[in-house]
Wavefront OBJ file of the C-alpha trace (Angstrom):
o trace
v 64.166 96.055 91.410
v 63.771 92.299 90.554
v 63.213 90.726 87.338
v 61.108 87.668 86.847
v 62.568 84.422 87.706
v 65.038 82.750 86.768
v 67.144 85.991 87.322
v 68.085 87.504 90.587
v 69.223 91.034 90.631
v 71.692 92.559 93.078
v 73.945 95.794 93.714
v 77.483 95.652 93.341
v 79.104 94.885 96.693
v 82.975 94.576 96.761
v 85.840 93.271 94.686
v 84.293 89.904 94.509
v 81.701 91.304 92.368
v 84.232 92.953 90.220
v 85.743 89.382 89.795
v 82.468 88.035 88.837
v 81.811 90.789 86.211
v 84.977 90.213 84.708
v 84.393 86.522 84.350
v 81.353 87.243 82.319
v 83.638 89.439 80.227
v 86.352 87.096 79.651
v 83.790 84.337 78.608
v 82.321 86.800 75.984
v 85.379 88.361 74.803
v 86.086 88.438 71.200
v 87.879 90.956 68.832
v 84.421 92.763 68.684
v 83.528 92.601 72.265
v 82.837 96.046 73.740
v 84.780 95.552 76.990
v 88.258 93.713 78.253
v 88.822 92.408 81.621
v 91.339 95.377 82.159
v 88.509 97.851 81.370
v 86.619 96.842 84.338
v 89.613 96.786 86.958
v 90.756 100.224 85.742
v 87.583 101.841 85.513
v 86.167 100.734 88.916
v 89.391 101.387 91.035
v 90.613 104.687 89.207
v 87.996 106.498 91.631
v 86.605 104.405 94.279
v 84.486 107.123 95.498
v 82.588 107.903 92.062
v 78.963 108.082 92.047
v 78.479 104.933 89.713
v 75.985 102.389 90.719
v 76.364 98.945 89.316
v 73.879 96.152 89.329
v 74.398 92.607 88.514
v 72.046 89.872 87.179
v 72.445 86.277 87.887
v 71.001 83.019 86.422
v 71.508 79.933 88.450
v 74.163 81.757 90.408
v 76.344 82.981 87.591
v 76.274 86.646 86.539
v 74.775 86.951 82.987
v 74.515 90.730 82.693
v 75.911 93.966 84.424
v 75.081 97.489 84.368
v 77.336 100.381 85.296
v 75.667 104.046 85.479
v 78.289 106.613 85.031
v 75.748 109.440 86.707
v 74.464 111.741 85.968
v 73.804 110.371 82.450
v 75.872 107.696 80.944
v 75.446 104.000 80.995
v 77.785 100.960 80.124
v 76.459 97.222 80.252
v 77.255 93.852 78.990
v 74.630 91.155 78.485
v 75.297 87.534 77.699
v 73.640 87.063 74.348
v 71.754 83.898 75.527
v 69.592 86.209 77.849
v 68.485 89.153 75.606
v 65.234 89.354 77.715
v 67.221 91.462 80.327
v 67.970 94.398 78.123
v 64.580 95.972 78.845
v 65.025 95.471 82.583
v 68.583 97.061 82.309
v 67.220 100.079 80.600
v 64.460 100.424 83.069
v 67.134 100.457 85.979
v 68.924 102.938 84.168
v 65.727 105.241 83.374
v 64.902 105.129 87.159
v 68.295 106.478 88.068
v 68.249 109.338 85.688
v 64.769 110.588 87.188
v 63.511 111.608 83.681
v 66.530 113.800 82.766
v 68.223 113.117 79.485
v 70.750 110.434 79.317
v 72.957 108.451 77.070
v 74.131 104.714 76.280
v 77.428 103.853 74.669
v 77.660 100.811 72.563
v 79.581 99.615 69.827
v 78.443 100.298 66.343
v 78.529 96.278 65.872
v 76.195 95.811 68.629
v 73.164 95.819 66.460
v 70.839 94.077 68.752
v 71.510 96.614 71.387
v 70.950 99.469 68.924
v 67.480 98.074 67.659
v 66.406 97.807 71.212
v 67.295 101.399 71.924
v 65.489 102.631 68.820
v 62.596 100.958 70.077
v 62.943 102.688 73.412
v 63.093 106.163 71.936
v 66.845 106.804 71.892
v 68.688 108.240 68.678
v 72.152 108.017 67.605
v 74.449 111.036 68.179
v 76.005 112.297 65.018
v 79.338 110.829 63.724
v 81.383 113.790 64.681
v 80.263 113.444 68.449
v 82.841 112.197 71.083
v 83.605 108.369 70.502
v 86.087 105.986 71.353
v 87.906 104.020 68.422
v 88.676 100.301 68.923
v 92.202 99.371 67.754
v 94.347 96.263 67.474
v 97.646 94.766 66.395
v 99.311 91.619 66.749
v 102.314 91.365 68.592
v 104.908 89.836 65.940
v 107.685 92.220 64.514
v 107.515 95.141 67.163
v 109.639 97.844 66.821
v 112.402 98.560 69.114
v 111.735 101.625 71.337
v 114.150 104.176 71.323
v 114.852 106.727 74.314
v 116.638 110.221 74.181
v 119.957 110.242 76.226
v 119.366 109.646 79.874
v 116.177 108.309 79.887
v 115.304 104.773 81.015
v 112.232 102.394 80.585
v 111.500 99.621 82.917
v 108.606 98.013 84.662
v 107.406 99.398 88.292
v 109.706 97.715 90.716
v 107.371 97.737 93.821
v 105.653 99.908 96.571
v 108.636 102.109 96.553
v 107.651 103.294 93.235
v 103.924 103.893 93.708
v 104.179 107.546 94.774
v 106.160 108.371 91.521
v 104.088 106.146 89.469
v 100.885 108.121 90.831
v 102.511 111.580 90.440
v 103.343 111.047 86.660
v 99.688 109.647 85.978
v 98.418 112.638 87.755
v 100.564 115.096 85.988
v 99.788 113.479 82.561
v 96.029 113.622 82.810
v 95.879 116.682 84.777
v 93.707 114.921 87.535
v 93.920 113.734 91.064
v 91.313 110.895 90.628
v 94.084 108.366 91.021
v 95.403 108.492 94.516
v 98.238 106.509 96.035
v 95.678 104.637 98.123
v 93.680 103.746 95.017
v 96.508 102.844 92.810
v 97.815 100.399 95.802
v 94.317 98.860 95.960
v 94.717 98.362 91.992
v 97.836 96.674 92.113
v 96.158 93.742 94.236
v 93.418 93.512 91.691
v 93.182 90.778 89.210
v 94.634 90.885 86.443
v 97.197 93.685 87.499
v 100.872 92.643 86.876
v 103.828 94.623 87.880
v 105.877 93.359 84.915
v 103.160 95.024 82.566
v 103.043 98.370 84.506
v 105.644 100.276 82.684
v 107.530 103.867 83.138
v 110.015 105.938 81.757
v 112.491 107.183 84.203
v 113.957 110.773 83.739
v 117.782 111.332 84.171
v 116.815 113.166 87.602
v 114.613 110.169 88.733
v 111.409 111.732 88.275
v 108.879 109.347 86.201
v 108.319 110.845 82.854
v 105.743 108.623 81.115
v 103.874 105.362 81.951
v 101.881 102.757 80.161
v 99.788 100.144 82.182
v 98.857 96.986 80.267
v 96.218 94.339 81.432
v 96.501 90.532 80.249
v 93.398 88.324 79.723
v 95.623 84.928 79.594
v 92.240 83.136 78.410
v 92.504 85.013 75.012
v 96.055 85.846 75.050
v 95.249 89.596 74.455
v 96.368 92.720 76.402
v 94.605 96.221 76.821
v 96.474 99.314 76.875
v 94.987 101.355 79.599
v 96.111 104.222 80.394
v 99.017 105.700 78.957
v 100.436 109.257 79.614
v 103.407 111.783 79.688
v 104.366 114.253 81.811
v 103.786 117.728 80.381
v 107.519 118.748 81.182
v 108.657 115.739 79.090
v 106.613 115.685 75.988
v 107.812 115.930 72.325
v 110.446 113.371 73.035
v 108.655 110.227 71.665
v 108.499 108.866 75.333
v 104.847 107.950 74.928
v 105.980 105.903 71.880
v 108.564 104.338 73.363
v 107.004 103.346 77.082
v 104.057 101.916 74.942
v 106.588 99.668 72.869
v 108.548 98.574 75.799
v 105.500 97.536 77.820
v 104.093 95.467 74.573
v 107.600 93.635 74.382
v 106.797 92.765 77.996
v 103.053 91.762 77.167
v 104.472 89.438 74.265
v 107.050 87.781 76.720
v 104.012 87.094 78.860
v 102.233 85.013 76.446
v 99.861 87.391 74.634
v 99.614 87.280 70.690
v 97.391 90.450 70.505
v 97.007 93.929 71.906
v 93.876 96.556 71.821
v 93.637 99.795 72.850
v 90.612 102.531 72.625
v 91.316 105.919 72.475
v 89.083 109.004 71.524
v 88.514 108.805 67.913
v 86.561 112.161 67.228
v 88.488 115.405 65.790
v 88.935 116.841 68.892
v 91.456 114.215 70.065
v 93.934 113.293 66.887
v 96.839 112.545 68.887
v 96.288 109.500 70.668
v 94.986 107.640 67.418
v 98.112 108.957 65.601
v 100.364 107.403 68.350
v 98.810 104.077 68.245
v 98.571 104.015 64.433
v 102.297 104.696 64.554
v 103.392 101.707 66.216
v 101.197 99.417 63.967
v 97.480 99.392 65.553
v 94.584 99.451 63.225
v 90.809 100.528 63.864
v 88.111 98.093 63.625
v 85.069 99.240 65.456
v 83.946 102.320 67.214
v 81.496 103.296 70.264
v 78.349 105.282 69.428
v 76.284 107.155 72.180
v 72.512 107.022 71.962
v 70.390 109.753 73.712
v 67.321 109.614 75.503
v 65.547 113.202 76.003
v 64.072 111.797 79.219
l 1 2 3 4 5 6 7 8 9 10 11 12 13 14 15 16 17 18 19 20 21 22 23 24 25 26 27 28 29 30 31 32 33 34 35 36 37 38 39 40 41 42 43 44 45 46 47 48 49 50 51 52 53 54 55 56 57 58 59 60 61 62 63 64 65 66 67 68 69 70 71 72 73 74 75 76 77 78 79 80 81 82 83 84 85 86 87 88 89 90 91 92 93 94 95 96 97 98 99 100 101 102 103 104 105 106 107 108 109 110 111 112 113 114 115 116 117 118 119 120 121 122 123 124 125 126 127 128 129 130 131 132 133 134 135 136 137 138 139 140 141 142 143 144 145 146 147 148 149 150 151 152 153 154 155 156 157 158 159 160 161 162 163 164 165 166 167 168 169 170 171 172 173 174 175 176 177 178 179 180 181 182 183 184 185 186 187 188 189 190 191 192 193 194 195 196 197 198 199 200 201 202 203 204 205 206 207 208 209 210 211 212 213 214 215 216 217 218 219 220 221 222 223 224 225 226 227 228 229 230 231 232 233 234 235 236 237 238 239 240 241 242 243 244 245 246 247 248 249 250 251 252 253 254 255 256 257 258 259 260 261 262 263 264 265 266 267 268 269 270 271 272 273 274 275 276 277 278 279 280 281 282 283 284 285 286 287 288 289 290 291 292 293 294
């Protein structure tokens, strides 16, 4: 599908397009923005084989919008506010991919311009208790000092020798094999990954017991926590709190002044929000899914 001039439409091709998407995201970032550059890196590389079509829209050689379909039924998008006319085209693109089946689009409650367009297209908001993500933030002043049980050590990932254990703790924590060692190695070569912001807790037996990955956008001095996890065999020892705090201290040392995180906010997932609020994060916005019945 093509749009009327002066826009050029093209599908996502490789890591250079990821970087172009991130350039738009960092240019538009504010505390109320829907995405951070780390969201794009982690989301795209977590499962490179997933059926997630992405299309980019360019204006005079610069990406001004992107749409990312998590098939079969969910869309994520970002549009430069200077180009609102692209939104109907993006909605048409996604509707064509869903082949008339019911589908959803997730936007922030504060993105009123997108919500208004969705209403005009026949979308309806899901109820308040439907699954959603709660955006939280905190500044990096007066961070608590992490404490660990005897025998456990918090540190940054040292390099390729740590990668198999780093992947193993993530897989165990999330009960998922989506992140493979090959995908993780690719991730470590992708901007803005930094090994000094990739933290683990090492158990007395040498296994990794918990992990926390931070992404720093140096243009805005803001870091994103994505993701955090604790191996089931090491839970209930405060390790998630400790690894987050250790990583946040490293983030502050890297020059950041603020951190953000977006855990699930609905009642089915109370633990992540409780963790982040215990270490000083406060909510400021939330996502909402809008559904079209096809």
